[in-house]
ZANU-855136 format. One record per residue (C-alpha): residue number from 0; residue in three letters; x, y, z. Coordinates in steps of 0.2 Angstrom, whole numbers. Layout:
N
[NUM, ALA, [X, Y, Z]] ...
***
This chain:
529
[0, UNK, [49, 183, -67]] [1, UNK, [60, 167, -72]] [2, UNK, [62, 165, -53]] [3, UNK, [46, 169, -48]] [4, UNK, [40, 156, -59]] [5, UNK, [52, 143, -50]] [6, UNK, [47, 147, -35]] [7, UNK, [27, 146, -41]] [8, UNK, [32, 127, -47]] [9, UNK, [40, 124, -31]] [10, UNK, [25, 127, -22]] [11, UNK, [14, 116, -34]] [12, UNK, [26, 102, -34]] [13, UNK, [31, 102, -17]] [14, UNK, [16, 106, -5]] [15, UNK, [1, 95, -11]] [16, UNK, [-10, 89, -23]] [17, UNK, [-19, 108, -24]] [18, UNK, [-9, 121, -31]] [19, UNK, [-14, 136, -23]] [20, UNK, [-14, 155, -25]] [21, UNK, [1, 166, -27]] [22, UNK, [2, 181, -37]] [23, UNK, [-3, 185, -55]] [24, UNK, [9, 187, -69]] [25, UNK, [17, 203, -70]] [26, UNK, [18, 215, -85]] [27, UNK, [32, 213, -97]] [28, UNK, [33, 195, -93]] [29, UNK, [37, 183, -109]] [30, UNK, [24, 168, -112]] [31, UNK, [39, 157, -111]] [32, UNK, [41, 162, -92]] [33, UNK, [24, 156, -88]] [34, UNK, [5, 163, -82]] [35, UNK, [-2, 163, -66]] [36, UNK, [-20, 168, -61]] [37, UNK, [-27, 166, -43]] [38, UNK, [-44, 170, -33]] [39, UNK, [-42, 159, -18]] [40, UNK, [-50, 147, -14]] [41, UNK, [-60, 149, -31]] [42, UNK, [-47, 147, -45]] [43, UNK, [-31, 144, -46]] [44, UNK, [-21, 143, -63]] [45, UNK, [-4, 142, -68]] [46, UNK, [6, 138, -82]] [47, UNK, [25, 136, -86]] [48, UNK, [30, 132, -106]] [49, UNK, [48, 129, -99]] [50, UNK, [43, 115, -88]] [51, UNK, [29, 109, -100]] [52, UNK, [17, 113, -86]] [53, UNK, [0, 117, -83]] [54, UNK, [-12, 115, -69]] [55, UNK, [-29, 121, -65]] [56, UNK, [-37, 119, -47]] [57, UNK, [-54, 124, -42]] [58, UNK, [-63, 125, -25]] [59, UNK, [-47, 122, -17]] [60, UNK, [-43, 104, -18]] [61, UNK, [-59, 97, -26]] [62, UNK, [-56, 100, -44]] [63, UNK, [-37, 96, -53]] [64, UNK, [-33, 98, -70]] [65, UNK, [-14, 96, -74]] [66, UNK, [-3, 92, -87]] [67, UNK, [16, 90, -86]] [68, UNK, [25, 83, -101]] [69, UNK, [18, 67, -107]] [70, UNK, [8, 65, -91]] [71, UNK, [-8, 72, -87]] [72, UNK, [-20, 72, -71]] [73, UNK, [-40, 75, -70]] [74, UNK, [-46, 74, -52]] [75, UNK, [-65, 78, -44]] [76, UNK, [-60, 72, -26]] [77, UNK, [-63, 61, -19]] [78, UNK, [-76, 55, -33]] [79, UNK, [-63, 51, -47]] [80, UNK, [-43, 53, -51]] [81, UNK, [-37, 49, -68]] [82, UNK, [-19, 49, -73]] [83, UNK, [-14, 47, -93]] [84, UNK, [5, 44, -98]] [85, UNK, [4, 47, -117]] [86, UNK, [21, 40, -121]] [87, UNK, [18, 23, -113]] [88, UNK, [-1, 23, -117]] [89, UNK, [-8, 20, -101]] [90, UNK, [-21, 26, -92]] [91, UNK, [-27, 23, -75]] [92, UNK, [-43, 29, -66]] [93, UNK, [-49, 27, -48]] [94, UNK, [-67, 30, -42]] [95, UNK, [-71, 33, -24]] [96, UNK, [-56, 26, -20]] [97, UNK, [-53, 11, -16]] [98, UNK, [-72, 8, -21]] [99, UNK, [-67, 3, -41]] [100, UNK, [-53, 7, -53]] [101, UNK, [-50, 4, -71]] [102, UNK, [-32, 2, -78]] [103, UNK, [-28, 3, -98]] [104, UNK, [-13, -2, -107]] [105, UNK, [-9, -7, -124]] [106, UNK, [-9, -26, -118]] [107, UNK, [-22, -26, -105]] [108, UNK, [-38, -18, -99]] [109, UNK, [-45, -21, -81]] [110, UNK, [-61, -15, -73]] [111, UNK, [-64, -20, -53]] [112, UNK, [-76, -15, -40]] [113, UNK, [-71, -19, -22]] [114, UNK, [-61, -34, -32]] [115, UNK, [-79, -42, -32]] [116, UNK, [-84, -37, -49]] [117, UNK, [-71, -38, -62]] [118, UNK, [-68, -37, -81]] [119, UNK, [-52, -41, -89]] [120, UNK, [-45, -42, -106]] [121, UNK, [-27, -47, -109]] [122, UNK, [-16, -48, -124]] [123, UNK, [-27, -35, -134]] [124, UNK, [-26, -37, -151]] [125, UNK, [-17, -53, -151]] [126, UNK, [-19, -71, -156]] [127, UNK, [-27, -79, -141]] [128, UNK, [-34, -64, -133]] [129, UNK, [-42, -68, -116]] [130, UNK, [-58, -61, -108]] [131, UNK, [-64, -64, -91]] [132, UNK, [-76, -57, -79]] [133, UNK, [-85, -60, -62]] [134, UNK, [-97, -55, -49]] [135, UNK, [-89, -64, -36]] [136, UNK, [-96, -76, -30]] [137, UNK, [-112, -76, -41]] [138, UNK, [-105, -75, -58]] [139, UNK, [-88, -80, -66]] [140, UNK, [-83, -82, -83]] [141, UNK, [-67, -84, -91]] [142, UNK, [-56, -96, -103]] [143, UNK, [-43, -111, -98]] [144, UNK, [-30, -114, -111]] [145, UNK, [-32, -131, -107]] [146, UNK, [-50, -134, -104]] [147, UNK, [-58, -119, -114]] [148, UNK, [-71, -107, -109]] [149, UNK, [-81, -108, -93]] [150, UNK, [-96, -100, -85]] [151, UNK, [-103, -101, -67]] [152, UNK, [-119, -95, -60]] [153, UNK, [-118, -97, -42]] [154, UNK, [-127, -107, -34]] [155, UNK, [-137, -112, -48]] [156, UNK, [-124, -121, -60]] [157, UNK, [-106, -119, -64]] [158, UNK, [-89, -126, -72]] [159, UNK, [-73, -117, -67]] [160, UNK, [-56, -122, -73]] [161, UNK, [-39, -119, -66]] [162, UNK, [-44, -106, -53]] [163, UNK, [-46, -107, -34]] [164, UNK, [-32, -120, -33]] [165, UNK, [-41, -133, -41]] [166, UNK, [-41, -141, -60]] [167, UNK, [-58, -142, -61]] [168, UNK, [-74, -137, -51]] [169, UNK, [-92, -141, -54]] [170, UNK, [-108, -138, -46]] [171, UNK, [-127, -139, -47]] [172, UNK, [-138, -131, -34]] [173, UNK, [-124, -131, -21]] [174, UNK, [-123, -136, -9]] [175, UNK, [-133, -150, -16]] [176, UNK, [-119, -156, -27]] [177, UNK, [-102, -152, -31]] [178, UNK, [-86, -160, -39]] [179, UNK, [-68, -153, -39]] [180, UNK, [-52, -161, -48]] [181, UNK, [-34, -157, -42]] [182, UNK, [-18, -167, -47]] [183, UNK, [-29, -182, -52]] [184, UNK, [-40, -183, -37]] [185, UNK, [-59, -182, -39]] [186, UNK, [-69, -175, -24]] [187, UNK, [-88, -177, -24]] [188, UNK, [-98, -166, -11]] [189, UNK, [-117, -170, -7]] [190, UNK, [-125, -158, 4]] [191, UNK, [-108, -150, 7]] [192, UNK, [-99, -152, 19]] [193, UNK, [-109, -168, 25]] [194, UNK, [-107, -182, 11]] [195, UNK, [-91, -183, 2]] [196, UNK, [-82, -196, -9]] [197, UNK, [-65, -195, -15]] [198, UNK, [-59, -205, -31]] [199, UNK, [-41, -207, -39]] [200, UNK, [-27, -217, -44]] [201, UNK, [-25, -231, -31]] [202, UNK, [-35, -218, -19]] [203, UNK, [-51, -218, -11]] [204, UNK, [-61, -210, 3]] [205, UNK, [-78, -207, 11]] [206, UNK, [-84, -194, 24]] [207, UNK, [-101, -193, 33]] [208, UNK, [-96, -177, 43]] [209, UNK, [-94, -173, 58]] [210, UNK, [-98, -193, 62]] [211, UNK, [-86, -203, 52]] [212, UNK, [-72, -200, 38]] [213, UNK, [-58, -209, 30]] [214, UNK, [-48, -207, 14]] [215, UNK, [-31, -216, 9]] [216, UNK, [-20, -217, -7]] [217, UNK, [-8, -231, -8]] [218, UNK, [9, -227, -3]] [219, UNK, [6, -209, 1]] [220, UNK, [-8, -206, 14]] [221, UNK, [-19, -213, 26]] [222, UNK, [-33, -201, 36]] [223, UNK, [-47, -205, 48]] [224, UNK, [-58, -196, 60]] [225, UNK, [-73, -200, 72]] [226, UNK, [-84, -187, 78]] [227, UNK, [-75, -174, 71]] [228, UNK, [-64, -165, 79]] [229, UNK, [-63, -177, 94]] [230, UNK, [-54, -191, 86]] [231, UNK, [-43, -189, 70]] [232, UNK, [-27, -200, 65]] [233, UNK, [-17, -198, 50]] [234, UNK, [-1, -205, 41]] [235, UNK, [6, -194, 27]] [236, UNK, [22, -193, 17]] [237, UNK, [23, -212, 17]] [238, UNK, [32, -212, 0]] [239, UNK, [46, -199, 7]] [240, UNK, [60, -202, 19]] [241, UNK, [52, -191, 32]] [242, UNK, [33, -201, 35]] [243, UNK, [23, -193, 47]] [244, UNK, [10, -201, 61]] [245, UNK, [-2, -190, 70]] [246, UNK, [-14, -195, 82]] [247, UNK, [-28, -180, 89]] [248, UNK, [-38, -184, 103]] [249, UNK, [-45, -166, 107]] [250, UNK, [-44, -157, 119]] [251, UNK, [-34, -171, 129]] [252, UNK, [-19, -177, 118]] [253, UNK, [-11, -173, 101]] [254, UNK, [5, -182, 96]] [255, UNK, [17, -180, 80]] [256, UNK, [30, -194, 76]] [257, UNK, [42, -194, 62]] [258, UNK, [60, -196, 59]] [259, UNK, [64, -178, 59]] [260, UNK, [51, -171, 72]] [261, UNK, [43, -177, 89]] [262, UNK, [28, -167, 97]] [263, UNK, [16, -170, 111]] [264, UNK, [3, -160, 118]] [265, UNK, [-8, -162, 134]] [266, UNK, [-25, -154, 136]] [267, UNK, [-20, -144, 119]] [268, UNK, [-17, -128, 119]] [269, UNK, [-10, -132, 135]] [270, UNK, [7, -142, 139]] [271, UNK, [17, -146, 123]] [272, UNK, [34, -151, 119]] [273, UNK, [41, -152, 100]] [274, UNK, [59, -156, 96]] [275, UNK, [64, -155, 77]] [276, UNK, [79, -165, 73]] [277, UNK, [78, -162, 54]] [278, UNK, [77, -146, 42]] [279, UNK, [59, -145, 45]] [280, UNK, [52, -139, 29]] [281, UNK, [33, -133, 29]] [282, UNK, [22, -147, 22]] [283, UNK, [13, -146, 5]] [284, UNK, [-4, -153, -1]] [285, UNK, [-22, -152, 6]] [286, UNK, [-26, -160, 23]] [287, UNK, [-42, -164, 33]] [288, UNK, [-50, -149, 41]] [289, UNK, [-46, -156, 57]] [290, UNK, [-27, -153, 55]] [291, UNK, [-27, -135, 47]] [292, UNK, [-24, -127, 64]] [293, UNK, [-11, -140, 67]] [294, UNK, [-1, -137, 51]] [295, UNK, [-1, -118, 54]] [296, UNK, [8, -121, 72]] [297, UNK, [18, -133, 65]] [298, UNK, [25, -120, 50]] [299, UNK, [33, -110, 63]] [300, UNK, [43, -123, 68]] [301, UNK, [56, -125, 54]] [302, UNK, [74, -131, 57]] [303, UNK, [83, -137, 72]] [304, UNK, [75, -133, 87]] [305, UNK, [66, -136, 104]] [306, UNK, [49, -128, 109]] [307, UNK, [40, -129, 125]] [308, UNK, [22, -123, 125]] [309, UNK, [13, -118, 141]] [310, UNK, [-3, -110, 133]] [311, UNK, [0, -108, 115]] [312, UNK, [1, -95, 106]] [313, UNK, [3, -84, 121]] [314, UNK, [14, -94, 133]] [315, UNK, [29, -102, 124]] [316, UNK, [47, -103, 121]] [317, UNK, [57, -109, 106]] [318, UNK, [76, -112, 106]] [319, UNK, [86, -117, 90]] [320, UNK, [102, -111, 81]] [321, UNK, [94, -99, 70]] [322, UNK, [78, -94, 81]] [323, UNK, [76, -90, 99]] [324, UNK, [58, -86, 104]] [325, UNK, [50, -82, 121]] [326, UNK, [32, -77, 124]] [327, UNK, [22, -72, 140]] [328, UNK, [9, -61, 132]] [329, UNK, [3, -49, 136]] [330, UNK, [17, -45, 147]] [331, UNK, [32, -48, 135]] [332, UNK, [38, -57, 120]] [333, UNK, [54, -58, 111]] [334, UNK, [59, -67, 95]] [335, UNK, [77, -67, 89]] [336, UNK, [81, -74, 71]] [337, UNK, [97, -71, 61]] [338, UNK, [94, -54, 54]] [339, UNK, [78, -49, 64]] [340, UNK, [72, -46, 81]] [341, UNK, [55, -41, 88]] [342, UNK, [49, -37, 105]] [343, UNK, [32, -34, 113]] [344, UNK, [31, -26, 130]] [345, UNK, [13, -25, 139]] [346, UNK, [4, -30, 122]] [347, UNK, [-2, -21, 112]] [348, UNK, [5, -5, 121]] [349, UNK, [24, -6, 115]] [350, UNK, [33, -16, 100]] [351, UNK, [49, -13, 93]] [352, UNK, [56, -22, 76]] [353, UNK, [73, -22, 71]] [354, UNK, [79, -30, 54]] [355, UNK, [99, -28, 50]] [356, UNK, [105, -37, 34]] [357, UNK, [121, -30, 24]] [358, UNK, [110, -24, 10]] [359, UNK, [95, -17, 21]] [360, UNK, [90, -12, 39]] [361, UNK, [74, -6, 47]] [362, UNK, [69, -1, 64]] [363, UNK, [51, 2, 70]] [364, UNK, [44, 7, 86]] [365, UNK, [25, 7, 89]] [366, UNK, [14, 13, 103]] [367, UNK, [-4, 4, 103]] [368, UNK, [0, -2, 84]] [369, UNK, [-4, 14, 75]] [370, UNK, [-6, 27, 89]] [371, UNK, [11, 31, 87]] [372, UNK, [24, 23, 74]] [373, UNK, [42, 29, 70]] [374, UNK, [49, 17, 56]] [375, UNK, [66, 21, 51]] [376, UNK, [74, 11, 33]] [377, UNK, [92, 12, 26]] [378, UNK, [102, 4, 13]] [379, UNK, [121, 4, 18]] [380, UNK, [128, 1, 0]] [381, UNK, [119, 15, -7]] [382, UNK, [120, 25, 8]] [383, UNK, [101, 30, 7]] [384, UNK, [90, 31, 20]] [385, UNK, [71, 35, 24]] [386, UNK, [60, 39, 39]] [387, UNK, [41, 40, 43]] [388, UNK, [34, 47, 60]] [389, UNK, [16, 45, 62]] [390, UNK, [5, 50, 78]] [391, UNK, [-12, 46, 74]] [392, UNK, [-23, 58, 70]] [393, UNK, [-13, 72, 72]] [394, UNK, [3, 71, 60]] [395, UNK, [14, 62, 49]] [396, UNK, [32, 67, 47]] [397, UNK, [42, 58, 31]] [398, UNK, [60, 60, 25]] [399, UNK, [64, 52, 8]] [400, UNK, [80, 44, 1]] [401, UNK, [82, 61, -6]] [402, UNK, [82, 70, 10]] [403, UNK, [66, 79, 6]] [404, UNK, [56, 80, 22]] [405, UNK, [39, 82, 25]] [406, UNK, [26, 86, 38]] [407, UNK, [7, 86, 36]] [408, UNK, [-8, 91, 49]] [409, UNK, [-20, 82, 53]] [410, UNK, [-17, 63, 48]] [411, UNK, [-34, 53, 52]] [412, UNK, [-30, 39, 40]] [413, UNK, [-11, 40, 32]] [414, UNK, [-4, 31, 50]] [415, UNK, [-16, 17, 48]] [416, UNK, [-17, 15, 28]] [417, UNK, [-1, 20, 20]] [418, UNK, [-8, 19, 2]] [419, UNK, [-4, 29, -14]] [420, UNK, [-24, 30, -17]] [421, UNK, [-26, 38, 0]] [422, UNK, [-13, 51, -3]] [423, UNK, [-19, 57, -20]] [424, UNK, [-38, 54, -17]] [425, UNK, [-41, 58, -1]] [426, UNK, [-28, 67, 9]] [427, UNK, [-28, 84, 1]] [428, UNK, [-46, 87, 6]] [429, UNK, [-40, 86, 25]] [430, UNK, [-23, 92, 26]] [431, UNK, [-26, 109, 34]] [432, UNK, [-7, 111, 36]] [433, UNK, [8, 104, 26]] [434, UNK, [26, 109, 23]] [435, UNK, [41, 101, 14]] [436, UNK, [59, 105, 16]] [437, UNK, [77, 100, 12]] [438, UNK, [94, 98, 22]] [439, UNK, [99, 114, 11]] [440, UNK, [86, 124, 19]] [441, UNK, [74, 127, 5]] [442, UNK, [55, 125, 11]] [443, UNK, [37, 127, 4]] [444, UNK, [23, 127, 17]] [445, UNK, [4, 129, 16]] [446, UNK, [-10, 132, 27]] [447, UNK, [-28, 128, 25]] [448, UNK, [-24, 125, 5]] [449, UNK, [-13, 141, 2]] [450, UNK, [-23, 153, 11]] [451, UNK, [-7, 157, 20]] [452, UNK, [9, 149, 10]] [453, UNK, [28, 152, 11]] [454, UNK, [43, 149, 0]] [455, UNK, [63, 149, 3]] [456, UNK, [77, 144, -7]] [457, UNK, [94, 150, -4]] [458, UNK, [92, 170, -2]] [459, UNK, [75, 170, -11]] [460, UNK, [59, 171, 1]] [461, UNK, [41, 173, -5]] [462, UNK, [26, 172, 6]] [463, UNK, [7, 177, 5]] [464, UNK, [-7, 178, 16]] [465, UNK, [-22, 180, 5]] [466, UNK, [-28, 195, 2]] [467, UNK, [-19, 204, 15]] [468, UNK, [-1, 203, 12]] [469, UNK, [11, 196, -2]] [470, UNK, [30, 197, -1]] [471, UNK, [42, 191, -12]] [472, UNK, [62, 194, -15]] [473, UNK, [73, 186, -25]] [474, UNK, [91, 192, -31]] [475, UNK, [89, 211, -33]] [476, UNK, [70, 210, -36]] [477, UNK, [58, 214, -22]] [478, UNK, [39, 215, -23]] [479, UNK, [27, 219, -9]] [480, UNK, [7, 221, -10]] [481, UNK, [-5, 224, 2]] [482, UNK, [-24, 218, -2]] [483, UNK, [-18, 212, -18]] [484, UNK, [-12, 228, -24]] [485, UNK, [-22, 241, -16]] [486, UNK, [-3, 246, -10]] [487, UNK, [11, 239, -20]] [488, UNK, [29, 243, -20]] [489, UNK, [43, 235, -31]] [490, UNK, [61, 237, -32]] [491, UNK, [69, 230, -48]] [492, UNK, [87, 232, -47]] [493, UNK, [87, 250, -40]] [494, UNK, [71, 254, -52]] [495, UNK, [57, 258, -39]] [496, UNK, [38, 261, -41]] [497, UNK, [24, 263, -30]] [498, UNK, [7, 259, -35]] [499, UNK, [-10, 261, -26]] [500, UNK, [-30, 258, -30]] [501, UNK, [-24, 242, -41]] [502, UNK, [-18, 254, -54]] [503, UNK, [-7, 248, -67]] [504, UNK, [6, 262, -66]] [505, UNK, [13, 273, -53]] [506, UNK, [25, 283, -46]] [507, UNK, [44, 278, -52]] [508, UNK, [60, 284, -48]] [509, UNK, [78, 277, -47]] [510, UNK, [90, 269, -61]] [511, UNK, [90, 251, -65]] [512, UNK, [107, 242, -64]] [513, UNK, [112, 224, -70]] [514, UNK, [105, 210, -63]] [515, UNK, [117, 194, -65]] [516, UNK, [108, 178, -69]] [517, UNK, [106, 166, -56]] [518, UNK, [98, 153, -65]] [519, UNK, [82, 143, -65]] [520, UNK, [77, 138, -47]] [521, UNK, [70, 120, -46]] [522, UNK, [57, 113, -35]] [523, UNK, [60, 108, -18]] [524, UNK, [51, 92, -19]] [525, UNK, [55, 86, -35]] [526, UNK, [39, 77, -42]] [527, UNK, [21, 81, -41]] [528, UNK, [9, 72, -29]] 
***
């Protein structure tokens, strides 16, 4: 029965989150070898004291109770999935994933609903224990080590410290009044975003948007706009070795001049030319809203390069020592950098991506984004590799670094959202067929949550089509049953038995010979999903 138990555990651990019916334990089985009771699809219970493993599944994949060493799992799919590690004292629970979740450890407890409603406790039981909560954007509560406690009830009144990239945020009856402080600069808004003033050390500014606005900081920057976004000018980084002058006459003309970069655009986004003569680092600091799009464009142009734009971002070319790029979308696009290469053909029809570095290599081919995807990854130093092929919504094929391969059908979500929460909470509900196998020929398969299943390891084989047929062959042991024991045949090392009508006794003949021990079989998969 030890080998039978190993096959059972293999199926439990290799196939799916739902462990499905095998066969009941035989008479004479020691408690240490485990217990199995199944009545598909209502009840499936199995226990292996040697593996410190217990699992009870009810109604197929809907209800799951599992304990494996210090880990335990309780699931009511898809409503709830809870895992606990008693050794690490951690508990993680998801509710109708990804709607809500809780996470508890000795140092922290977090609760969230769609990342909008949150309640967190950090450094539990320690001096300086921190609490914060929010129902974004309507209610925020927390504590800043520098400024102390704060509360915000939007849009009525609020004080917020060291959040949202600002040192301070204050408002009352927003958008009537708000004030922010960032790195010594105070910005006040009246009827946001129309009226604004700026104050700071040698810094001032005002804005009557969209008619007129200006701001400046002595020796650092000057900004101005008239009839936003039609006329904008700016001089930035005056206190550096690469000051920048910009002029923007939307949509006719845009210019940037600096010691490292020169750029001209006519009828933007048409007809542009950029030459970068320096190292071209992405710029820091907040800028006027009118320049946000232009900044995003410039961040792509780092290093010594020359770019021609014909209809940005669809038609353009880039040439540099580290990057060559050509785009004629939707027909063709190609980007080549030091270790990466990307190609589009008839966007969004077909895309290829390659990364080749001394430590990591990746090749991915895609048709229509998620319709078909083939992703190969490898680590040359370790000699490990993995692969995932997905054809939405039909199947997903995987191969992990240990050489274990898997196939599941159908796959309505996994090709698009490759998330552990989907794998635990939702995927077992729709996987009609799945199989796991390795390069040594070991395999475990399940159809319709183990209405039919089979397992093979070495010369051992077991399969069942509930309730019609069950067969098992291990070493010198063979067991065959029709209708769960209406007719049964067993051969244990030459000692044979024929049973009828589910009776616990039958006709015996033959003599028992010694059975050499082959050890305990190990699971094909190696971990429980």
